[in-house]
C-alpha positions in Angstrom: -5.8 25.9 -1.4 -2.6 23.9 -2.1 -3.0 20.1 -2.1 -1.3 18.1 0.6 -0.9 15.2 -1.9 0.7 15.5 -5.3 0.5 13.2 -8.4 2.9 12.6 -11.2 2.6 10.2 -14.2 5.5 8.9 -16.3 5.9 5.7 -18.2 2.8 4.1 -16.7 3.9 4.8 -13.2 1.7 7.1 -11.1 3.7 8.6 -8.0 1.4 9.8 -5.3 3.3 12.0 -2.7 2.1 12.9 0.7 3.4 16.4 1.1 2.9 17.8 4.6 6.4 17.8 6.2 5.6 20.3 8.9 3.5 17.8 10.7 5.3 14.8 9.5 2.7 13.9 6.8 0.3 13.3 9.6 -3.2 11.9 8.5 -5.2 15.2 8.8 -8.7 15.4 7.4 -7.4 17.6 4.7 -4.5 15.3 3.7 -6.9 12.3 3.8 -9.2 14.0 1.4 -6.5 14.9 -1.0 -5.0 11.4 -0.8 -8.4 9.8 -1.5 -8.8 12.1 -4.6 -5.4 11.3 -5.9 -5.9 7.5 -5.4 -9.2 7.5 -7.3 -7.5 9.5 -10.1 -4.8 6.7 -10.4 -7.3 4.0 -10.3 -9.4 5.4 -13.1 -6.7 6.8 -15.3 -6.2 4.3 -18.2 -2.4 5.3 -18.6 -1.6 4.3 -15.0 -0.3 0.8 -14.7 1.6 0.9 -11.3 1.0 3.2 -8.4 3.9 4.3 -6.1 2.8 5.9 -2.8 5.6 7.9 -1.0 6.1 11.0 1.2 8.0 14.3 1.2 10.5 15.1 4.0 12.2 12.8 6.4 9.1 11.0 7.6 6.7 8.9 5.5 3.7 9.3 7.9 3.4 9.9 11.5 -0.1 8.6 11.9 -3.3 10.4 12.9 -3.0 14.3 13.2 -3.5 14.4 17.1 -4.4 18.0 17.0 -7.5 17.1 15.2 -8.4 14.4 17.6 -9.0 16.6 20.5 -12.8 16.5 21.3 -15.1 17.9 23.9 -15.9 15.3 26.7 -19.7 15.6 25.8 -19.1 14.9 22.1 -20.2 11.6 20.7 -17.9 9.1 19.0 -19.1 10.2 15.5 -17.6 13.6 16.3 -14.0 12.4 16.3 -12.5 13.2 12.9 -9.9 10.3 13.0 -11.9 8.0 10.6 -12.5 10.8 8.0 -12.0 8.9 4.7 -9.2 6.7 6.1 -11.1 3.3 5.8 -12.0 4.1 2.2 -8.4 4.8 1.5 -7.2 1.6 3.0 -9.8 -0.2 1.0 -8.8 1.6 -2.2 -5.2 0.6 -1.8 -5.9 -2.9 -0.6 -8.4 -3.7 -3.4 -6.7 -1.7 -6.2 -6.5 -3.8 -9.3 -3.4 -1.9 -10.1 -0.2 -2.9 -8.1 0.7 -0.4 -5.3 4.2 0.1 -4.1 4.9 1.9 -0.8 8.2 3.8 -1.2 8.8 4.8 2.4 11.0 8.0 2.3 11.6 7.5 6.2 10.0 6.6 9.4 6.4 5.5 9.8 4.3 5.4 13.0 0.7 4.2 13.9 -1.8 5.0 11.1 1.0 5.5 8.6 1.7 1.7 9.0 -1.8 1.0 7.8 -0.9 2.6 4.5 2.3 0.5 4.5 0.5 -2.7 5.1 -2.3 -2.0 2.6 0.2 -1.7 -0.3 1.4 -4.8 -2.2 5.0 -3.9 -1.8 6.6 -1.9 0.8 10.4 -0.6 0.3 12.1 1.5 3.0 15.6 2.7 3.8 17.5 0.7 6.5 17.6 3.7 8.7 13.7 4.0 9.0 12.0 3.0 12.2 8.5 1.8 13.0 6.2 1.7 16.0 2.5 1.1 16.7 2.2 3.7 19.4 -1.6 3.8 19.9 -1.8 2.0 23.3 0.6 4.6 24.7 -1.9 7.2 24.0 -4.8 5.2 25.4 -6.2 4.5 22.0 -6.1 1.3 19.8 -4.6 0.4 16.4 -8.1 -0.4 15.2 -8.6 0.4 11.6 -5.1 -0.3 10.6 -5.2 -3.8 12.2 -7.4 -4.9 9.2 -4.5 -4.8 6.7 -1.7 -5.1 9.3 -2.8 -8.4 10.8 -2.9 -9.7 7.4 0.8 -9.0 6.9 2.4 -9.5 10.3 3.4 -12.6 12.1 1.0 -13.1 14.9 3.5 -13.1 17.6 5.1 -10.0 16.2 1.8 -8.2 16.1 1.1 -9.0 19.7 4.5 -7.8 20.6 4.4 -4.5 18.9 0.7 -3.7 19.1 0.8 -4.3 22.9 4.1 -2.6 23.8 4.4 0.3 21.3 8.1 -0.5 21.1 10.0 1.0 18.3 11.6 -1.5 15.8 14.0 -1.1 12.9 13.6 -1.8 9.2 15.4 -5.2 9.4 12.9 -6.4 11.9 10.0 -4.9 9.8 11.2 -7.1 7.0 11.4 -10.1 9.2 7.9 -9.9 10.5 6.3 -9.2 7.2 5.7 -5.5 7.3 8.2 -4.6 4.7 9.1 -6.3 1.4 12.7 -5.0 1.5 15.0 -2.5 3.4 17.8 -1.0 1.3 20.4 1.7 1.9 18.9 5.0 1.4 20.9 5.7 -1.8 19.4 2.5 -3.3 15.7 3.2 -2.4 14.8 4.6 -5.8 16.6 2.0 -7.8 14.7 -0.6 -5.8 11.4 1.0 -6.5 12.1 1.1 -10.2 13.1 -2.5 -10.2 9.8 -3.6 -8.9 7.8 -1.1 -10.9 9.7 -2.2 -14.2 8.8 -5.9 -13.3 5.1 -5.1 -12.8 4.9 -3.2 -16.0 5.7 -6.4 -17.8 2.7 -8.1 -16.5 -0.7 -8.1 -18.2 -3.1 -5.6 -16.5 -5.9 -8.1 -16.2 -3.5 -10.9 -15.0 -2.1 -8.6 -12.4 -5.6 -7.6 -11.0 -6.8 -11.2 -10.8 -3.5 -12.4 -9.3 -3.7 -9.7 -6.6 -7.2 -10.9 -5.7 -6.1 -14.5 -5.6 -3.3 -13.7 -3.3 -5.7 -12.0 -1.0 -8.6 -14.5 -1.1 -7.4 -18.0 -1.9 -5.7 -18.7 1.5 -9.2 -18.6 3.0 -10.6 -21.2 0.6 -10.5 -25.0 1.2 -7.9 -27.0 -0.8 -10.4 -28.9 -2.8 -12.5 -25.8 -3.5 -9.3 -23.9 -4.4 -8.3 -26.5 -7.0 -11.7 -26.5 -8.5 -11.7 -22.5 -8.7 -8.3 -22.3 -10.0 -8.8 -25.0 -12.6 -11.5 -23.0 -14.2 -9.5 -19.6 -13.8 -6.5 -21.2 -15.5 -8.5 -22.2 -18.5 -10.2 -19.0 -18.7 -6.9 -17.0 -18.6 -5.1 -19.1 -21.2 -8.0 -18.6 -23.6 -8.4 -14.9 -22.8 -7.5 -12.2 -25.3 -4.8 -11.0 -22.9 -3.5 -14.6 -22.4 -3.3 -15.2 -26.1 -1.5 -12.0 -26.7 1.1 -12.8 -24.0 1.8 -16.3 -25.5 2.0 -14.9 -28.9 4.5 -12.2 -27.7 6.6 -15.0 -25.9 6.6 -17.1 -29.1 7.6 -14.2 -31.3 10.2 -13.0 -28.9 8.6 -9.4 -28.6 7.2 -7.3 -25.8 3.5 -7.9 -25.2 1.3 -5.0 -26.3 0.8 -3.8 -22.7 4.4 -3.2 -22.0 5.2 0.5 -22.3 7.6 1.2 -25.1 
């Protein structure tokens, strides 16, 4: 059976593509299973330094595959396939030690926005539109709220979660859902720009800095200083830190930068 998610590796960048255009890359059980496998491959493949998540066709992801969500009235909650491996996928992206860039090839809705929010960077064409449509179906943006509410301005989250209103890419940047919105013809160049910068960072340093960005805001100021003082000393004396300093002093690329 043909996979609904494809992978490609070039120059340290793994591109993972949702490829189910007939249903607008909806999060079917099959697609989610393929996506989880591709993400695990990228996370364990030593040659992968940066992950790019994108889609085929005009839509990045339309959210849950609603055809799969129809259940018999007597069925229990556990019989709904909506969860499938989606929580594990969101966690894989959010906690990935390797930076993840979401290259939105187009519009995203509902569950698709969970993928967007879980990524470290999200770049979309200015023509893309977005909406949290769950309440209009009588359901809730439940699982995706975990990454999304860590990105969005609280007022904006209330506005769009509760109304289901469609908003454009400029507004998505303004409220924190997107990193950048660019003309469609500049999308690939913008993704290459960010990926190229990330490839210059030490793999260990990137992984630690990702965790720092996620966790440090919840730590008290005094405790944060204590922890970061120890971390700073550890990284300056680490093998990777010493290599980075040597490369800078010798005016050469660090060993981790792809040639």
